[in-house]
VEXNURO-876708 format. One line per 3 residues: for each residue z, y, x of N, C-alpha, C, O. Coordinates in pm, 1 decimal. Example, Ala and Ser with C-alpha at 12.3 -4.5 7.8 and 13.67 -1.06 7.14 Angstrom:
2
780.0,-569.0,1319.0,780.0,-450.0,1230.0,780.0,-330.0,1320.0,846.5,-331.9,1423.6  708.0,-225.0,1285.0,714.0,-106.0,1367.0,787.0,3.0,1290.0,803.9,113.8,1340.9
END
This chain:
117
-3618.1,-1867.3,4655.7,-3671.0,-2011.3,4699.7,-3583.4,-2068.2,4807.7,-3556.4,-2003.9,4909.2  -3540.6,-2186.2,4785.3,-3455.0,-2251.0,4886.3,-3548.9,-2324.6,4985.9,-3642.5,-2393.2,4944.9  -3522.2,-2308.9,5114.0,-3588.6,-2390.0,5221.5,-3499.5,-2461.6,5292.7,-3390.3,-2412.7,5321.6
-3534.2,-2583.4,5329.0,-3454.6,-2691.4,5404.7,-3529.1,-2711.5,5518.6,-3644.8,-2753.0,5512.5  -3460.1,-2679.8,5646.5,-3514.4,-2701.4,5770.8,-3454.8,-2829.2,5842.2,-3334.3,-2843.2,5863.2  -3538.9,-2908.7,5872.7,-3507.6,-3038.6,5911.4,-3544.7,-3064.3,6075.9,-3653.7,-3038.1,6126.8
-3443.1,-3114.2,6136.3,-3489.2,-3158.1,6293.6,-3420.4,-3260.8,6328.4,-3325.2,-3302.2,6262.2  -3459.4,-3310.6,6431.5,-3389.0,-3433.3,6501.2,-3452.6,-3562.6,6497.6,-3394.1,-3656.8,6551.0  -3577.1,-3582.2,6435.8,-3643.9,-3699.0,6451.3,-3699.4,-3728.9,6599.8,-3689.6,-3648.9,6692.8
-3756.6,-3851.4,6607.6,-3817.2,-3873.8,6744.0,-3848.7,-4024.5,6756.6,-3859.8,-4099.5,6659.6  -3861.6,-4060.6,6882.2,-3870.2,-4194.5,6919.1,-3766.6,-4245.0,6994.8,-3728.7,-4182.5,7093.9  -3709.6,-4360.7,6958.8,-3600.5,-4405.8,7042.7,-3595.4,-4561.9,7043.8,-3638.5,-4621.0,6944.7
-3546.1,-4631.4,7147.9,-3541.9,-4765.8,7160.6,-3442.5,-4828.1,7074.1,-3346.2,-4760.8,7037.5  -3455.7,-4951.2,7037.0,-3361.7,-5025.9,6952.7,-3227.6,-5019.3,7023.7,-3216.3,-5032.6,7145.6  -3117.0,-4996.1,6932.2,-2987.5,-4978.8,6991.3,-2951.0,-4853.6,7022.2,-2832.6,-4829.6,7045.6
-3046.2,-4756.0,7026.9,-3010.5,-4614.9,7055.6,-2967.9,-4543.4,6920.4,-2950.0,-4598.4,6811.7  -2955.1,-4402.0,6952.6,-2901.9,-4319.4,6842.1,-2987.3,-4199.6,6820.4,-3063.3,-4161.1,6909.2  -2978.1,-4142.6,6712.1,-3047.2,-4022.1,6691.7,-2955.7,-3944.8,6580.6,-2881.8,-4006.3,6503.6
-2968.9,-3807.0,6581.6,-2892.2,-3721.9,6484.5,-2992.2,-3634.6,6417.8,-3068.6,-3566.0,6485.8  -2995.6,-3633.7,6283.5,-3085.5,-3552.7,6220.5,-2998.2,-3442.4,6157.1,-2883.0,-3464.7,6120.1  -3060.0,-3319.5,6146.2,-2994.9,-3197.8,6085.1,-3091.5,-3140.0,5968.9,-3214.1,-3150.9,5967.7
-3019.4,-3082.8,5881.1,-3101.9,-3027.9,5763.7,-3023.5,-2910.8,5721.6,-2918.1,-2928.0,5660.4  -3070.2,-2783.5,5751.8,-3002.0,-2656.8,5714.6,-3072.1,-2592.7,5588.8,-3194.8,-2584.1,5583.7  -2991.6,-2548.9,5489.6,-3045.6,-2485.6,5369.7,-3031.1,-2337.3,5393.6,-2933.8,-2284.4,5447.3
-3142.1,-2273.9,5346.2,-3159.9,-2130.6,5373.5,-3054.2,-2052.4,5289.7,-2998.4,-1952.7,5335.7  -3029.0,-2100.4,5167.1,-2949.5,-2015.2,5084.2,-2862.9,-2105.4,4989.5,-2888.7,-2225.4,4980.7  -2768.3,-2052.9,4924.1,-2676.2,-2106.9,4840.5,-2597.3,-2234.3,4913.8,-2634.4,-2288.4,5017.9
-2491.6,-2266.1,4843.1,-2422.7,-2380.9,4890.2,-2428.8,-2482.0,4770.6,-2388.2,-2458.7,4656.8  -2485.6,-2597.3,4814.9,-2524.8,-2700.4,4718.8,-2391.6,-2810.8,4723.6,-2335.2,-2846.1,4827.2  -2360.5,-2850.5,4599.2,-2253.8,-2962.7,4593.2,-2298.4,-3089.4,4656.4,-2220.7,-3161.1,4719.4
-2428.1,-3117.4,4638.7,-2476.7,-3258.7,4675.7,-2592.6,-3244.0,4761.7,-2691.7,-3176.8,4733.0  -2574.5,-3313.6,4874.5,-2677.2,-3330.4,4984.3,-2698.6,-3465.0,5025.9,-2602.3,-3541.2,5034.4  -2817.3,-3503.5,5053.6,-2848.4,-3651.3,5088.5,-2969.7,-3671.1,5167.1,-3050.2,-3578.4,5175.4
-2990.3,-3778.6,5223.5,-3090.4,-3828.6,5298.4,-3164.4,-3928.9,5236.3,-3102.0,-4021.3,5184.1  -3290.4,-3927.4,5232.3,-3374.9,-4044.0,5194.7,-3482.1,-4065.0,5300.5,-3507.7,-3979.7,5385.6  -3549.6,-4193.8,5290.4,-3649.0,-4219.1,5382.6,-3761.3,-4280.4,5309.4,-3745.3,-4318.3,5193.4
-3880.9,-4293.1,5374.4,-3991.8,-4337.5,5311.0,-4081.3,-4402.5,5411.6,-4091.3,-4344.0,5519.5  -4154.7,-4524.8,5392.8,-4256.3,-4566.7,5474.3,-4381.2,-4570.1,5393.0,-4379.5,-4579.4,5270.2  -4489.7,-4562.3,5464.9,-4625.1,-4558.3,5383.3,-4633.1,-4670.3,5291.2,-4594.2,-4781.8,5325.8
-4683.5,-4646.1,5170.3,-4708.7,-4753.3,5080.2,-4581.9,-4789.8,4996.8,-4597.2,-4870.0,4904.7  -4455.1,-4736.7,5021.4,-4328.9,-4778.4,4971.3,-4272.2,-4638.6,4896.7,-4300.8,-4523.9,4931.0  -4191.6,-4675.1,4794.8,-4120.8,-4556.5,4729.9,-4009.9,-4497.8,4828.7,-3956.6,-4567.7,4914.9
-3981.0,-4367.8,4809.0,-3867.4,-4316.5,4880.3,-3741.0,-4372.9,4837.1,-3712.6,-4385.8,4718.0  -3662.8,-4407.4,4935.0,-3541.3,-4475.6,4915.1,-3426.1,-4383.2,4963.1,-3437.6,-4301.4,5054.3  -3317.0,-4405.4,4892.8,-3188.0,-4343.6,4926.1,-3127.4,-4410.3,5054.1,-3130.9,-4530.8,5078.6
-3072.4,-4314.6,5130.3,-3009.5,-4364.6,5268.7,-2863.2,-4335.8,5254.9,-2782.3,-4427.7,5267.3  -2821.0,-4201.2,5227.6,-2680.1,-4147.7,5225.0,-2676.2,-4025.0,5173.1,-2759.1,-3938.7,5202.0  -2562.7,-4004.7,5078.6,-2529.8,-3874.2,5023.1,-2382.5,-3837.0,5041.2,-2292.5,-3915.6,5070.6
-2370.8,-3703.6,5018.9,-2228.8,-3652.8,5026.1,-2207.9,-3552.9,4920.6,-2300.4,-3481.2,4882.3  -2086.3,-3545.8,4871.2,-2039.3,-3447.2,4783.7,-1911.5,-3410.8,4843.8,-1906.7,-3334.7,4940.5  -1792.6,-3469.6,4782.7,-1666.5,-3444.9,4850.9,-1638.9,-3560.8,4936.9,-1555.1,-3554.1,5026.9
-1710.3,-3672.3,4910.8,-1708.3,-3794.5,5001.0,-1836.5,-3846.4,5019.7,-1929.4,-3816.2,4944.8  -1849.1,-3929.8,5123.6,-1986.7,-3986.1,5159.0,-2007.8,-4116.3,5094.8,-1911.9,-4190.7,5074.1  -2129.6,-4148.8,5061.5,-2172.8,-4272.8,5012.4,-2301.9,-4309.9,5074.9,-2380.2,-4225.2,5117.9
-2325.4,-4450.5,5079.8,-2442.0,-4497.6,5161.9,-2507.3,-4607.8,5094.3,-2452.8,-4672.3,5004.8  -2635.0,-4630.8,5141.4,-2706.4,-4753.0,5096.2,-2653.6,-4858.5,5180.5,-2628.3,-4843.2,5300.0  -2636.0,-4976.9,5108.7,-2578.4,-5101.9,5181.1,-2639.4,-5118.7,5316.1,-2563.4,-5145.1,5409.2
-2756.6,-5107.8,5336.3,-2842.4,-5138.8,5452.7,-2808.0,-5066.0,5573.7,-2841.4,-5105.8,5685.3  -2729.1,-4939.3,5548.9,-2700.6,-4852.3,5662.4,-2556.3,-4846.7,5683.1,-2516.1,-4801.2,5790.2  -2470.1,-4888.0,5592.7,-2335.0,-4890.3,5625.0,-2288.7,-4937.5,5755.3,-2335.1,-5036.8,5811.3
-2200.4,-4866.9,5799.5,-2141.7,-4893.5,5950.5,-2226.4,-4848.8,6053.2,-2184.7,-4846.5,6169.0  -2351.4,-4809.5,6022.2,-2436.4,-4771.1,6137.6,-2475.0,-4631.7,6128.2,-2488.4,-4571.7,6234.8  -2497.6,-4562.5,6007.4,-2521.3,-4427.5,5983.0,-2397.3,-4357.7,5922.7,-2318.3,-4411.6,5845.1
-2390.5,-4233.0,5967.4,-2276.2,-4145.9,5919.7,-2338.4,-4011.0,5871.2,-2406.9,-3940.3,5945.0  -2309.4,-3981.3,5742.9,-2361.0,-3843.8,5698.1,-2229.4,-3760.5,5688.7,-2118.6,-3804.0,5657.3  -2265.2,-3622.8,5724.4,-2160.5,-3526.9,5714.1,-2218.0,-3401.6,5692.8,-2340.7,-3391.3,5692.2
-2137.6,-3294.2,5673.4,-2187.2,-3167.4,5627.7,-2085.5,-3044.6,5686.1,-1963.7,-3061.0,5693.6  -2145.6,-2934.4,5721.4,-2085.9,-2817.0,5758.3,-2114.1,-2724.8,5655.0,-2223.2,-2670.6,5637.1  -1999.1,-2707.0,5579.4,-2010.0,-2601.1,5463.4,-2044.2,-2463.5,5498.8,-2113.5,-2394.8,5423.8
-1995.6,-2417.8,5617.0,-2016.1,-2282.6,5657.5,-2160.4,-2263.4,5676.4,-2219.1,-2162.8,5636.6  -2218.7,-2363.9,5739.5,-2364.2,-2349.0,5780.8,-2447.3,-2403.1,5677.9,-2568.7,-2389.0,5693.0  -2401.6,-2467.5,5566.9,-2481.2,-2518.1,5468.7,-2580.5,-2620.9,5517.2,-2698.5,-2625.1,5482.4
-2517.3,-2708.1,5606.1,-2598.8,-2797.1,5684.6,-2555.3,-2931.1,5665.6,-2433.5,-2948.5,5663.5  -2634.6,-3035.5,5650.5,-2594.2,-3156.9,5654.3,-2667.2,-3245.2,5766.3,-2779.5,-3216.3,5807.7  -2600.0,-3346.0,5807.7,-2632.7,-3421.8,5925.1,-2639.4,-3564.0,5890.7,-2574.0,-3609.2,5796.8
-2719.6,-3639.2,5966.6,-2720.3,-3791.8,5956.3,-2718.3,-3839.9,6099.4,-2815.4,-3819.8,6172.4  -2606.4,-3905.1,6142.8,-2582.8,-3964.7,6262.3,-2622.4,-4106.1,6254.7,-2556.8,-4180.8,6182.1  -2734.0,-4156.2,6329.6,-2779.1,-4294.1,6328.3,-2757.9,-4356.6,6451.3,-2801.9,-4310.1,6556.4
-2686.7,-4469.0,6443.2,-2650.5,-4528.0,6569.6,-2692.8,-4683.6,6546.7,-2723.4,-4732.2,6437.8  -2688.6,-4747.9,6664.8,-2735.9,-4899.8,6669.8,-2872.3,-4907.2,6583.8,-2881.6,-4979.4,6484.5  -2967.8,-4832.9,6627.0,-3071.3,-4821.2,6549.1,-3170.1,-4967.4,6569.3,-3177.5,-5032.9,6673.3
-3232.1,-4992.3,6456.7,-3322.6,-5115.1,6472.9,-3464.1,-5086.9,6431.2,-3481.1,-4994.0,6352.3  -3558.1,-5148.6,6469.8,-3700.9,-5108.4,6437.8,-3733.2,-5079.9,6272.6,-3811.0,-4994.7,6229.8  -3652.9,-5173.5,6193.2,-3683.1,-5163.1,6045.0,-3635.6,-5042.0,5998.6,-3660.8,-5024.2,5879.4
-3565.9,-4939.6,6061.4,-3534.6,-4821.5,6000.2,-3634.1,-4716.0,6029.8,-3615.7,-4598.1,5999.6  -3754.7,-4766.7,6097.7,-3860.0,-4667.9,6114.6,-3918.5,-4603.6,5979.9,-3965.4,-4673.2,5889.8  -3912.4,-4483.8,5975.7,-3963.7,-4416.8,5857.4,-3955.7,-4259.3,5875.0,-3898.5,-4202.7,5968.2
-4026.7,-4194.0,5763.1,-4006.3,-4049.6,5765.4,-3875.7,-4026.2,5685.6,-3858.0,-4085.8,5579.3  -3785.9,-3941.8,5734.5,-3651.7,-3915.1,5662.8,-3660.2,-3785.7,5614.1,-3719.6,-3698.1,5676.9  -3602.7,-3764.8,5501.2,-3599.3,-3632.1,5421.8,-3474.1,-3610.5,5370.8,-3406.7,-3701.2,5322.0
-3434.9,-3485.8,5379.6,-3319.5,-3435.7,5319.5,-3327.4,-3373.5,5191.6,-3433.4,-3315.2,5168.8  -3238.5,-3372.3,5101.2,-3238.3,-3320.3,4957.0,-3104.6,-3262.2,4930.2,-3001.0,-3301.0,4984.3  -3114.5,-3158.1,4835.5,-2997.2,-3107.4,4791.6,-3012.2,-3065.6,4655.6,-3120.5,-3023.7,4614.8
-2902.2,-3074.6,4576.3,-2904.3,-3025.4,4438.7,-2761.9,-3018.8,4380.0,-2660.1,-3033.0,4447.8  -2764.9,-2995.5,4244.8,-2637.6,-2987.1,4177.6,-2573.9,-3112.6,4125.5,-2455.7,-3114.9,4091.2  -2657.3,-3222.1,4119.8,-2620.4,-3345.0,4066.2,-2620.8,-3459.8,4175.3,-2727.1,-3479.6,4234.1
-2522.6,-3528.5,4203.6,-2511.1,-3644.3,4297.6,-2590.2,-3766.8,4252.7,-2600.3,-3793.6,4132.9  -2637.6,-3829.6,4332.9,-2710.3,-3958.4,4288.1,-2775.4,-4022.3,4398.2,-2786.9,-3967.8,4508.0  -2822.5,-4148.1,4368.7,-2905.9,-4232.5,4466.5,-3058.0,-4237.1,4431.1,-3132.2,-4315.7,4489.9
-3098.7,-4161.6,4345.2,-3232.3,-4156.2,4310.7,-3296.2,-4018.9,4343.2,-3227.3,-3918.4,4325.6  -3410.4,-4008.5,4384.7,-3482.6,-3880.6,4420.1,-3480.8,-3775.6,4314.2,-3472.3,-3655.9,4342.0  -3488.4,-3818.6,4200.1,-3483.2,-3736.3,4076.2,-3374.0,-3647.2,4056.1,-3384.5,-3541.0,3994.8
-3258.4,-3694.5,4112.8,-3141.4,-3626.5,4095.2,-3134.8,-3483.5,4187.0,-3042.9,-3403.1,4171.3  -3231.3,-3465.2,4273.1,-3211.3,-3360.0,4367.6,-3325.3,-3263.3,4343.2,-3436.2,-3303.0,4307.5  -3296.2,-3135.6,4363.1,-3378.9,-3026.9,4327.5,-3467.3,-2969.3,4426.6,-3574.0,-2917.7,4393.5
-3423.1,-2976.3,4561.2,-3499.3,-2927.1,4674.0,-3503.5,-3018.7,4791.7,-3404.2,-3080.4,4830.5  -3620.1,-3025.8,4847.0,-3649.0,-3132.1,4968.1,-3698.3,-3055.6,5097.3,-3772.3,-2957.2,5098.3  -3649.5,-3112.3,5192.9,-3689.7,-3072.3,5323.3,-3826.6,-3141.2,5363.3,-3870.1,-3236.8,5299.0
-3889.6,-3090.0,5468.4,-4010.3,-3179.8,5513.4,-3958.0,-3306.3,5586.3,-3847.5,-3313.6,5639.9  -4038.3,-3391.9,5582.4,-4007.4,-3522.0,5657.2,-3998.3,-3510.2,5807.3,-4069.7,-3434.8,5873.5  -3913.5,-3583.1,5852.3,-3899.9,-3605.1,5999.4,-3915.1,-3743.1,6043.6,-3848.4,-3831.1,5989.2
-3998.5,-3770.3,6139.5,-4038.7,-3911.6,6147.3,-3932.2,-3969.9,6263.6,-3912.6,-3909.0,6368.7  -3874.3,-4081.1,6233.6,-3779.1,-4163.9,6315.1,-3867.8,-4299.1,6334.3,-3910.6,-4373.2,6245.8  -3882.0,-4309.1,6467.4,-3959.7,-4435.8,6514.3,-3859.9,-4505.9,6608.4,-3813.1,-4446.0,6705.3
-3827.8,-4633.7,6578.9,-3756.4,-4719.2,6670.5,-3828.9,-4826.4,6720.1,-3876.4,-4910.4,6643.7  -3843.3,-4832.5,6851.7,-3923.3,-4937.5,6918.0,-3839.6,-5059.2,6954.2,-3721.3,-5044.2,6984.6  -3889.0,-5163.3,6952.3,-3818.0,-5288.2,6990.2,-3823.2,-5312.8,7129.4,-3768.8,-5412.7,7176.5
END
């Protein structure tokens, strides 16, 4: 059973930064990604990484996804934060890359990111 341990969420003022981390307990996954969800809406893709990173248009230039292969960990550096990015953020890993949640096999628990104005 693969477990994903997520950390790094919290409350930050607009313009600030946060860094999320997600460590997988076992195996090395080719594809790692971050999604986010607000109540009443579907979970949406934020960023993914395989050999290269790819992003949702809404976060390009402000968010950076990276991975540490030795630690089987994926990070999401979020800068210049705006209130509209407030959501629960989830990491996901799997064998197939993609921008849809169905592409991923394992999910971490959500971590709340709240940006105040």
